C-alpha beads as a LAMMPS data file, in Angstrom:
LAMMPS data file: protein, C-alpha beads

199 atoms
198 bonds

1 atom types
1 bond types

-500.0 500.0 xlo xhi
-500.0 500.0 ylo yhi
-500.0 500.0 zlo zhi

Masses

1 110.0

Atoms # bond

1 1 1 418.502 108.642 -285.302
2 1 1 417.118 107.136 -288.496
3 1 1 418.364 108.150 -291.909
4 1 1 415.946 110.885 -292.644
5 1 1 416.838 112.893 -289.539
6 1 1 420.805 112.347 -290.324
7 1 1 419.889 114.093 -293.627
8 1 1 418.087 116.871 -292.432
9 1 1 420.962 117.226 -289.656
10 1 1 423.656 116.809 -292.134
11 1 1 421.975 119.497 -294.553
12 1 1 421.938 122.119 -291.483
13 1 1 425.651 120.984 -290.497
14 1 1 424.619 119.861 -287.085
15 1 1 425.333 116.379 -287.752
16 1 1 428.817 114.629 -287.832
17 1 1 429.864 111.122 -289.571
18 1 1 430.437 108.626 -286.689
19 1 1 433.830 107.831 -288.566
20 1 1 435.163 111.071 -288.255
21 1 1 437.933 111.982 -286.230
22 1 1 436.174 114.235 -283.634
23 1 1 433.232 111.581 -282.903
24 1 1 435.760 109.040 -282.434
25 1 1 437.202 111.418 -280.017
26 1 1 433.883 112.264 -278.094
27 1 1 432.979 108.509 -278.262
28 1 1 435.777 107.157 -276.441
29 1 1 435.947 110.393 -274.383
30 1 1 432.313 109.590 -273.202
31 1 1 432.875 105.802 -272.602
32 1 1 436.030 106.549 -270.299
33 1 1 433.643 109.022 -268.987
34 1 1 435.867 111.915 -269.140
35 1 1 434.422 115.572 -269.440
36 1 1 435.997 117.556 -272.181
37 1 1 437.859 119.751 -269.291
38 1 1 439.287 116.564 -267.830
39 1 1 440.458 115.122 -271.070
40 1 1 441.816 118.673 -272.195
41 1 1 444.177 118.837 -269.265
42 1 1 445.216 115.260 -269.694
43 1 1 446.503 116.330 -273.012
44 1 1 448.680 119.139 -271.483
45 1 1 445.979 122.463 -272.166
46 1 1 445.637 124.493 -269.469
47 1 1 442.627 124.414 -267.243
48 1 1 440.919 127.618 -268.570
49 1 1 441.073 126.411 -272.499
50 1 1 440.831 122.425 -271.839
51 1 1 437.463 122.130 -272.570
52 1 1 437.222 124.527 -275.424
53 1 1 440.065 122.646 -277.417
54 1 1 438.437 119.428 -276.952
55 1 1 435.057 120.563 -278.158
56 1 1 436.869 122.265 -281.203
57 1 1 438.297 118.670 -282.040
58 1 1 434.932 117.021 -281.351
59 1 1 433.005 119.192 -283.562
60 1 1 435.663 119.011 -286.093
61 1 1 436.270 122.520 -286.367
62 1 1 440.178 121.848 -285.808
63 1 1 442.333 119.079 -286.513
64 1 1 444.667 118.059 -283.574
65 1 1 448.579 118.292 -284.258
66 1 1 450.458 114.718 -284.233
67 1 1 451.829 115.810 -280.615
68 1 1 448.322 116.455 -279.214
69 1 1 446.835 113.473 -281.142
70 1 1 449.681 111.375 -279.483
71 1 1 448.639 112.675 -276.005
72 1 1 445.135 112.033 -276.503
73 1 1 445.350 108.486 -277.547
74 1 1 447.550 108.061 -274.176
75 1 1 444.964 110.007 -272.247
76 1 1 442.113 107.669 -273.698
77 1 1 444.300 104.798 -273.491
78 1 1 443.763 103.839 -276.906
79 1 1 446.358 102.856 -280.060
80 1 1 447.057 105.789 -282.181
81 1 1 445.529 103.978 -285.341
82 1 1 441.941 104.082 -283.387
83 1 1 441.823 108.111 -283.864
84 1 1 442.038 108.016 -287.831
85 1 1 439.474 109.906 -289.813
86 1 1 437.428 107.042 -291.468
87 1 1 434.557 108.388 -293.006
88 1 1 432.797 106.183 -294.529
89 1 1 429.671 107.659 -295.055
90 1 1 429.816 108.404 -298.963
91 1 1 429.647 105.163 -300.336
92 1 1 432.381 106.087 -303.050
93 1 1 434.412 106.822 -300.261
94 1 1 433.749 103.122 -298.879
95 1 1 434.659 101.607 -302.502
96 1 1 437.971 103.462 -302.723
97 1 1 438.780 102.169 -299.045
98 1 1 438.068 98.435 -300.534
99 1 1 440.108 98.854 -303.526
100 1 1 443.043 100.008 -301.437
101 1 1 442.526 97.013 -299.450
102 1 1 442.447 94.946 -302.448
103 1 1 445.777 96.490 -303.643
104 1 1 447.539 96.334 -300.129
105 1 1 445.665 93.159 -298.586
106 1 1 444.438 90.941 -301.400
107 1 1 440.728 91.739 -300.838
108 1 1 438.458 90.469 -303.413
109 1 1 434.929 89.498 -304.113
110 1 1 433.531 86.197 -303.764
111 1 1 430.347 85.134 -305.423
112 1 1 428.589 82.304 -303.041
113 1 1 424.898 81.001 -303.422
114 1 1 423.482 83.269 -300.898
115 1 1 425.550 86.665 -301.847
116 1 1 428.371 88.237 -301.955
117 1 1 431.645 88.141 -299.597
118 1 1 434.923 89.652 -299.312
119 1 1 438.063 87.335 -298.772
120 1 1 441.420 88.526 -297.893
121 1 1 444.514 86.967 -299.606
122 1 1 445.903 83.839 -297.938
123 1 1 449.368 85.401 -297.283
124 1 1 447.431 88.850 -295.861
125 1 1 448.398 89.504 -292.011
126 1 1 444.959 90.848 -291.803
127 1 1 443.891 87.017 -291.488
128 1 1 445.539 86.962 -288.113
129 1 1 443.832 90.286 -287.375
130 1 1 440.270 88.737 -288.288
131 1 1 440.707 85.797 -286.150
132 1 1 441.659 87.965 -283.287
133 1 1 438.600 90.070 -283.814
134 1 1 436.562 87.138 -284.355
135 1 1 437.659 85.974 -280.832
136 1 1 436.868 89.526 -279.493
137 1 1 433.384 89.223 -281.336
138 1 1 432.397 86.047 -279.960
139 1 1 433.400 87.204 -276.250
140 1 1 430.430 89.745 -276.751
141 1 1 427.778 88.274 -278.737
142 1 1 424.496 90.139 -280.026
143 1 1 422.196 91.073 -278.892
144 1 1 424.455 93.371 -276.658
145 1 1 422.953 95.237 -273.815
146 1 1 424.606 98.924 -273.119
147 1 1 427.299 97.455 -270.774
148 1 1 428.049 95.049 -272.984
149 1 1 427.913 97.010 -276.186
150 1 1 430.331 99.640 -274.274
151 1 1 432.811 96.804 -273.283
152 1 1 433.028 95.624 -276.926
153 1 1 433.606 99.047 -278.291
154 1 1 436.356 99.847 -275.493
155 1 1 437.392 96.563 -276.643
156 1 1 438.022 97.343 -280.242
157 1 1 439.607 100.753 -279.875
158 1 1 441.984 99.390 -276.936
159 1 1 443.398 96.899 -279.513
160 1 1 446.994 97.793 -279.601
161 1 1 447.971 94.036 -280.403
162 1 1 451.406 93.480 -282.457
163 1 1 449.407 93.123 -285.625
164 1 1 448.268 96.887 -285.090
165 1 1 451.396 98.524 -283.809
166 1 1 454.288 97.001 -286.157
167 1 1 454.629 98.754 -289.423
168 1 1 453.430 97.002 -292.716
169 1 1 457.175 97.257 -293.566
170 1 1 458.199 95.162 -290.458
171 1 1 455.623 92.513 -291.182
172 1 1 456.567 91.971 -294.589
173 1 1 460.414 91.726 -293.292
174 1 1 458.963 88.947 -291.178
175 1 1 457.390 87.377 -293.452
176 1 1 460.310 87.238 -295.697
177 1 1 462.742 85.776 -292.901
178 1 1 460.118 83.403 -292.075
179 1 1 460.190 82.080 -295.537
180 1 1 464.051 82.004 -295.920
181 1 1 463.953 80.138 -292.582
182 1 1 461.644 77.636 -294.170
183 1 1 463.655 77.316 -296.928
184 1 1 467.006 76.800 -295.164
185 1 1 464.834 74.072 -292.720
186 1 1 464.228 72.178 -295.724
187 1 1 468.002 72.376 -296.909
188 1 1 469.155 71.096 -293.554
189 1 1 466.536 68.223 -293.743
190 1 1 467.895 67.453 -297.359
191 1 1 471.464 67.484 -296.053
192 1 1 470.511 65.357 -293.344
193 1 1 468.494 62.510 -295.479
194 1 1 471.843 62.769 -297.726
195 1 1 474.282 62.009 -294.769
196 1 1 471.822 59.155 -293.421
197 1 1 471.889 57.587 -297.312
198 1 1 475.607 57.962 -297.496
199 1 1 476.144 56.173 -293.956

Bonds

1 1 1 2
2 1 2 3
3 1 3 4
4 1 4 5
5 1 5 6
6 1 6 7
7 1 7 8
8 1 8 9
9 1 9 10
10 1 10 11
11 1 11 12
12 1 12 13
13 1 13 14
14 1 14 15
15 1 15 16
16 1 16 17
17 1 17 18
18 1 18 19
19 1 19 20
20 1 20 21
21 1 21 22
22 1 22 23
23 1 23 24
24 1 24 25
25 1 25 26
26 1 26 27
27 1 27 28
28 1 28 29
29 1 29 30
30 1 30 31
31 1 31 32
32 1 32 33
33 1 33 34
34 1 34 35
35 1 35 36
36 1 36 37
37 1 37 38
38 1 38 39
39 1 39 40
40 1 40 41
41 1 41 42
42 1 42 43
43 1 43 44
44 1 44 45
45 1 45 46
46 1 46 47
47 1 47 48
48 1 48 49
49 1 49 50
50 1 50 51
51 1 51 52
52 1 52 53
53 1 53 54
54 1 54 55
55 1 55 56
56 1 56 57
57 1 57 58
58 1 58 59
59 1 59 60
60 1 60 61
61 1 61 62
62 1 62 63
63 1 63 64
64 1 64 65
65 1 65 66
66 1 66 67
67 1 67 68
68 1 68 69
69 1 69 70
70 1 70 71
71 1 71 72
72 1 72 73
73 1 73 74
74 1 74 75
75 1 75 76
76 1 76 77
77 1 77 78
78 1 78 79
79 1 79 80
80 1 80 81
81 1 81 82
82 1 82 83
83 1 83 84
84 1 84 85
85 1 85 86
86 1 86 87
87 1 87 88
88 1 88 89
89 1 89 90
90 1 90 91
91 1 91 92
92 1 92 93
93 1 93 94
94 1 94 95
95 1 95 96
96 1 96 97
97 1 97 98
98 1 98 99
99 1 99 100
100 1 100 101
101 1 101 102
102 1 102 103
103 1 103 104
104 1 104 105
105 1 105 106
106 1 106 107
107 1 107 108
108 1 108 109
109 1 109 110
110 1 110 111
111 1 111 112
112 1 112 113
113 1 113 114
114 1 114 115
115 1 115 116
116 1 116 117
117 1 117 118
118 1 118 119
119 1 119 120
120 1 120 121
121 1 121 122
122 1 122 123
123 1 123 124
124 1 124 125
125 1 125 126
126 1 126 127
127 1 127 128
128 1 128 129
129 1 129 130
130 1 130 131
131 1 131 132
132 1 132 133
133 1 133 134
134 1 134 135
135 1 135 136
136 1 136 137
137 1 137 138
138 1 138 139
139 1 139 140
140 1 140 141
141 1 141 142
142 1 142 143
143 1 143 144
144 1 144 145
145 1 145 146
146 1 146 147
147 1 147 148
148 1 148 149
149 1 149 150
150 1 150 151
151 1 151 152
152 1 152 153
153 1 153 154
154 1 154 155
155 1 155 156
156 1 156 157
157 1 157 158
158 1 158 159
159 1 159 160
160 1 160 161
161 1 161 162
162 1 162 163
163 1 163 164
164 1 164 165
165 1 165 166
166 1 166 167
167 1 167 168
168 1 168 169
169 1 169 170
170 1 170 171
171 1 171 172
172 1 172 173
173 1 173 174
174 1 174 175
175 1 175 176
176 1 176 177
177 1 177 178
178 1 178 179
179 1 179 180
180 1 180 181
181 1 181 182
182 1 182 183
183 1 183 184
184 1 184 185
185 1 185 186
186 1 186 187
187 1 187 188
188 1 188 189
189 1 189 190
190 1 190 191
191 1 191 192
192 1 192 193
193 1 193 194
194 1 194 195
195 1 195 196
196 1 196 197
197 1 197 198
198 1 198 199
């Protein structure tokens, strides 16, 4: 759909942003080749209302409660973070998301000869994720056929890697412990060197 059609549909109220929760549910459901009724039943809805409830979520008419959202993630085989409303349609929302990433992950703009780029701080756990993402991206290089595009998209949504599952607090705790271990190792090395010199 080109941008003119999107704007017309948006004004009519018929178009949903691909980053909306409803569109993500629909996209993953269709990639899994489930009907709305099948997904609804897997989420615990009665056979008579299952398709209606999923349709309401996909059209963003209703927002699933946490219990339903967890059941939906489980039924679709995706991590809970995959079904987060991330509407980046408006530039302003995208800009503020980048500012948040600056605050939490050290993201900052870098100017090079051929343009501007974004870089994360060297101590950000995001760099580990970017390495994994790069590997996924290389596994399905562009241009992709429909089948390869589906596989790549599912690969992204199924990414419940340790980095994505572990809380930010736990990651910071691990990083602090790693620094402490490294400092203790340096002290041990110093003591061993002193003992060797004393002999």
